[in-house]
N, C-alpha and C positions, 0 to 999 in steps of 0.2 A: 504494500500500500504506500502511496506517495504522501509525503509530509505536506500539510496544508498550512499556508501562512496565516497568521492570526487575523489579517484583514480580508481574507478570502470570503466571498459570498457563497453560501452553501445552498444547494437544492436537494431534493429528496434523493437524487441519484448521484450526488457528489458535488464537488466544487465547480464553479464556472471557470472555464479556461481563460487565462489572461493572454491577450494578443497585443502585438505592436500596432496593428492597423486592421480595419475592417471596412466594408462598404455597407452603408445604411441608406436606403432610399436613393441609391445612385451616387451618394456623396462618400468620399473617402474620409474616414475618421482615424486619426493616429494619436499615439501617446505624446508625440512632440507638440501637438496642438497647432502645428503649422497648416497652411492651406495649399502649399506648393503641390503636393500629390493630388489633392482634389482638383486644383485648377488644371493640371496636366491631364487628368482623367476626363474632365469636362471638355477640354480642347480636343482630345481624341474622339469623344462621342460626337462632338459637333462636326468634326471632319468626316466621320462616317455618315452622318445625316446629310451633309453637303454632297458628298460623293455619290450617295444613293440616288441623287436626283440629277446626275450628269446629263441625261437625255433632255430633261426639262430646261436646263440652263442653255443648251445649244439649240433648243427648238425655236423655230420661227413662228409657231402657232400662237405662243403666249407673248404678250407684250412685257415691257420692262416693269411696269407698275404691278402686274400680276406676279412676276418673278420676285419682286421685292417683298410683296405680301407673303408669298410662300416662304421666302428666306426668313423673314421675321417670325413667322409662326412655327416653322419647323426646325430651323437651324439655330437662330438666336435664342429661342426658348430653351433648347437643349443646352446650349452654352451657358446661359445665365441662371439656370435652375439652381436654387439655394445659394446664389452668389451673395445674398445679404449676410450670410454668416462668414464670408471670407474676411480675413484681417487685412487692413490696409497697411502696406509697408512701402 
């Protein structure tokens, strides 16, 4: 049996595992409290959302205004989700 630290939280099946970082609702939470990892993850997710619409961006069927609206709703929203919790440095 593993030794449990005095500040460990116990459940009926044993202690909760302590980790350095985890993802919660798409945001990276780490023990360092920094937001660099979360911002990098968000940038990656926004890139994926942007690239998923490659055909739309080069399409002649949709006008610039429509493309901007789609960008704001699908790419910018992914990028800025939970950004209010980022620290300003």
